[in-house]
C-alpha positions in Angstrom: 0.0 0.0 0.0 1.4 3.4 -0.9 2.1 6.1 1.7 -0.5 8.4 0.2 -3.2 5.8 0.6 -2.0 5.2 4.2 -2.3 8.9 5.0 -5.7 9.1 3.3 -7.0 6.2 5.3 -5.6 7.6 8.5 -7.2 11.0 7.9 -10.5 9.3 7.0 -10.3 7.4 10.3 -9.6 10.6 12.2 -12.6 12.4 10.6 -14.9 9.5 11.4 -13.5 9.4 14.9 -14.2 13.1 15.3 -17.8 12.6 14.1 -18.2 9.8 16.6 -16.7 11.9 19.4 -19.0 14.8 18.6 -22.1 12.6 18.5 -21.1 11.0 21.8 -20.7 14.3 23.5 -24.0 15.5 22.1 -25.8 12.4 23.3 -24.3 12.7 26.8 -25.3 16.4 27.1 -28.8 15.6 25.9 -29.2 12.8 28.4 -27.9 14.9 31.3 -30.1 17.9 30.5 -33.2 15.7 30.0 -32.6 14.2 33.4 -32.6 17.6 35.0 -36.1 18.4 33.7 -37.9 16.3 36.3 -40.2 14.5 33.9 -42.2 11.4 34.6 -41.2 8.0 33.1 -43.6 8.3 30.1 -42.6 11.9 29.4 -38.9 10.9 29.5 -39.5 8.1 27.0 -41.1 10.5 24.5 -38.6 13.3 25.1 -35.6 11.0 24.9 -36.8 9.4 21.6 -37.5 12.8 20.1 -34.2 14.2 21.2 -32.3 11.2 19.8 -33.7 12.0 16.3 -33.6 15.8 16.3 -31.6 17.4 19.1 -28.5 15.1 19.2 -27.5 15.7 15.6 -28.2 19.4 15.7 -26.2 19.8 18.9 -23.5 17.7 17.4 -23.2 20.2 14.5 -22.7 23.0 16.9 -20.3 21.1 19.0 -18.3 20.0 16.0 -18.1 23.6 14.7 -16.7 25.0 17.9 -14.5 22.1 18.8 -12.9 21.5 15.4 -9.8 23.6 15.7 -8.8 22.6 19.3 -9.6 19.0 18.4 -7.3 19.2 15.3 -4.5 20.3 17.6 -5.0 17.4 20.0 -5.5 14.8 17.2 -2.3 16.1 15.5 -0.4 15.9 18.8 -1.5 12.3 19.4 -0.6 11.3 15.8 2.8 12.9 15.8 3.7 11.6 19.3 2.1 8.2 18.5 0.0 8.3 21.8 -2.3 5.3 21.6 -3.5 5.1 25.2 -7.2 5.7 25.9 -6.3 8.0 28.8 -4.4 10.5 26.5 -7.4 10.7 24.2 -9.8 11.1 27.1 -7.7 13.9 28.7 -7.4 15.5 25.2 -11.2 15.5 24.9 -11.5 17.1 28.3 -8.9 19.7 27.3 -10.8 20.4 24.0 -14.1 20.9 25.9 -12.4 23.2 28.4 -10.9 25.2 25.6 -14.3 25.6 23.9 -15.9 26.7 27.2 -13.0 29.2 27.7 -13.7 30.6 24.3 -17.4 30.8 25.0 -16.8 32.4 28.4 -14.5 35.2 27.2 -16.8 36.4 24.4 -18.5 39.7 25.1 -22.1 39.2 26.2 -21.5 35.6 27.2 -24.2 33.8 29.1 -23.5 33.6 32.9 -24.2 29.9 32.8 -20.8 29.4 31.1 -19.1 30.4 34.4 -21.2 27.9 36.5 -19.0 25.2 38.0 -21.6 22.4 37.5 -22.1 23.3 33.9 -18.3 23.3 33.4 -17.9 19.9 34.9 -20.7 18.4 32.8 -19.2 19.8 29.6 -15.7 18.5 30.5 -17.2 15.1 31.3 -18.8 15.1 27.8 -15.3 15.9 26.4 -13.8 13.0 28.3 -16.4 10.7 26.9 -15.8 12.2 23.4 -12.1 11.5 23.7 -12.8 7.9 24.6 -15.2 7.6 21.6 -12.5 9.0 19.3 -10.0 6.5 20.7 -12.4 3.6 20.0 -12.7 4.6 16.4 -9.3 6.2 15.4 -7.1 6.6 18.4 -5.9 3.0 18.8 -3.9 3.4 15.6 -2.5 6.8 16.3 0.9 7.4 14.6 0.5 4.3 12.4 0.7 6.1 9.1 3.8 8.1 10.4 5.6 4.9 11.2 4.9 3.7 7.6 6.9 6.7 6.3 10.1 5.8 8.1 12.8 4.8 5.7 14.2 1.2 5.9 17.4 0.8 7.9 20.6 1.3 5.8 22.5 -1.5 7.4 21.4 -5.0 8.4 22.5 -4.3 12.0 25.1 -6.0 14.1 26.1 -9.4 12.9 26.0 -12.2 15.5 29.6 -13.4 14.9 
């Protein structure tokens, strides 16, 4: 397989992993905020099924828009350094979500809810889960295409004589 195809497949896996991470974070945030509403069991069933169809993808679009640049930095770092451990990806997802909240908080006219500690912890937890979802799809092979680009050794190595 050529190096170009290796890189293309790796970038495709990273893009699919980012999509899975964003959908995971959106699903987690929807479930947390539905549980806060204080609905009965029948109402929760209706609201949860409706939110899975409508709210999760729409929120995922917004999350993906705001988290794309910080996530690219984290994904590039894990690829370049070859970090394949799930913990690095989870911490990277938490860092991405904290960076997105910091950006939202520093904007003029920001909602005071962004400075709430409970809201911050919920969003960082969503980022941790998103990092794990990314690891499940693409993170386990981090740095794999970079290793394919290394030139072969120039000498056969030490002889056993």
